[in-house]
C-alpha positions as CSV (number, residue, x, y, z in Angstrom):
1,M,-12.9,-18.1,-80.1
2,P,-16.5,-18.8,-79.1
3,D,-18.6,-20.3,-81.9
4,Q,-22.0,-19.0,-80.8
5,G,-22.8,-16.2,-83.2
6,R,-20.7,-13.9,-85.2
7,I,-18.4,-11.1,-84.2
8,L,-19.9,-7.6,-84.6
9,L,-17.6,-5.1,-86.3
10,V,-18.7,-1.5,-85.7
11,E,-16.6,0.8,-87.9
12,D,-17.7,3.9,-89.9
13,D,-14.7,4.1,-92.2
14,V,-15.3,1.8,-95.2
15,L,-11.7,1.2,-96.0
16,I,-10.8,0.3,-92.4
17,G,-13.8,-2.0,-92.2
18,M,-12.7,-3.8,-95.4
19,M,-9.2,-4.2,-93.9
20,L,-10.7,-5.7,-90.7
21,V,-12.8,-8.1,-92.7
22,D,-9.6,-9.2,-94.6
23,M,-7.9,-9.7,-91.2
24,F,-10.8,-11.9,-90.1
25,E,-10.4,-13.9,-93.3
26,A,-6.6,-14.2,-92.8
27,L,-7.3,-15.5,-89.2
28,G,-9.6,-18.1,-90.6
29,L,-12.7,-16.5,-89.0
30,S,-16.2,-16.2,-90.5
31,E,-17.1,-12.8,-91.9
32,P,-18.2,-10.5,-89.1
33,A,-21.6,-8.8,-88.8
34,Q,-21.0,-5.1,-89.7
35,A,-22.5,-1.8,-88.7
36,T,-21.4,1.8,-89.3
37,T,-23.7,3.6,-86.9
38,N,-25.2,3.2,-83.4
39,E,-28.6,2.5,-85.0
40,E,-27.3,-0.3,-87.2
41,A,-25.3,-1.8,-84.4
42,L,-28.1,-1.7,-81.9
43,A,-30.4,-3.4,-84.4
44,L,-27.9,-6.2,-84.9
45,I,-27.4,-6.6,-81.1
46,A,-31.2,-7.0,-80.7
47,S,-31.7,-9.4,-83.6
48,E,-28.6,-11.6,-83.9
49,P,-26.7,-13.9,-81.6
50,L,-23.2,-12.4,-81.2
51,A,-20.0,-13.9,-79.8
52,G,-18.4,-10.5,-79.3
53,A,-17.8,-7.1,-80.8
54,L,-15.1,-4.6,-81.9
55,V,-16.6,-1.1,-81.4
56,D,-15.1,2.0,-82.9
57,I,-15.5,4.8,-80.4
58,N,-15.9,7.5,-83.0
59,L,-18.6,6.9,-85.5
60,G,-18.8,10.0,-87.5
61,D,-20.6,12.6,-85.3
62,E,-21.6,10.0,-82.7
63,K,-19.8,8.0,-80.1
64,G,-20.2,4.2,-79.7
65,W,-21.2,4.4,-76.0
66,P,-24.8,3.3,-76.6
67,I,-23.4,0.2,-78.4
68,A,-21.1,-0.5,-75.4
69,D,-24.0,-0.2,-73.0
70,A,-26.2,-2.5,-75.1
71,L,-23.4,-5.1,-75.4
72,A,-22.8,-5.0,-71.7
73,A,-26.5,-5.4,-70.9
74,H,-26.6,-8.5,-73.1
75,N,-23.3,-9.9,-71.6
76,I,-21.6,-9.8,-75.0
77,P,-17.8,-9.4,-74.7
78,F,-16.4,-6.5,-76.6
79,A,-13.3,-4.3,-77.1
80,F,-13.1,-0.7,-78.2
81,T,-11.2,0.5,-81.3
82,T,-9.9,4.1,-81.7
83,G,-7.5,6.3,-83.4
84,G,-6.6,7.6,-80.0
85,G,-7.4,10.5,-77.6
86,D,-10.7,9.1,-76.3
87,V,-11.7,9.0,-72.6
88,I,-13.6,5.8,-71.9
89,P,-16.6,6.3,-69.5
90,P,-16.1,4.7,-66.1
91,A,-18.7,2.0,-66.7
92,H,-16.4,0.6,-69.5
93,A,-13.0,1.6,-68.3
94,D,-12.0,-2.1,-67.9
95,R,-12.6,-2.8,-71.6
96,L,-9.7,-3.6,-73.9
97,L,-8.7,-0.8,-76.2
98,V,-7.2,-1.6,-79.6
99,T,-5.6,1.5,-81.3
100,K,-5.3,2.3,-85.0
101,P,-3.4,1.5,-87.1
102,F,-4.5,-2.1,-86.5
103,R,-2.1,-4.9,-86.5
104,I,-3.5,-8.4,-87.2
105,A,-1.9,-9.7,-83.9
106,D,-3.7,-7.0,-81.9
107,I,-7.0,-7.9,-83.5
108,E,-6.4,-11.6,-82.9
109,A,-5.5,-11.0,-79.3
110,A,-8.6,-8.9,-78.7
111,L,-10.9,-11.6,-80.3
112,E,-9.2,-14.3,-78.1
113,T,-10.2,-12.4,-75.0
114,F,-13.9,-12.9,-75.9
115,S,-13.8,-16.6,-75.2
116,G,-12.5,-16.0,-71.7
117,N,-15.5,-13.9,-70.7
C-alpha cells in the first residue's frame, strides 16, 4: 500500500461505509477519508493528498462518474464499488470493479492494486 495520503472512500450508505471502515481497521490501515456525494468527494480530491479511492458508482440520485474523472485527472488510482448492474463508461472500463456484498479479501486486493499504479 502506498503511504502518501489516505484512501478516499466514497459510499452513500452509512452502514456500508461503517463496515468498510471496520475492514480498513482489520487490515491495519489508517482510517480512510470519507465522502457520501460527488461534491464532498471532489472537495477532498482537490484538498487532500490521496493514495487511492474506492468509489461507489451509485450515490443516491447521482453517479460517481465525476469523481472517477477527477481521480483520473489527478493520477490517483481507484476502483469502483457497486451492487451490480452498472455499465462503466469507456473512459474507465479498465478500472477494477468490486461488487457488494464486500468481502475483506476483495477490499484488500483492490487496495493492493493501488501501489502498482
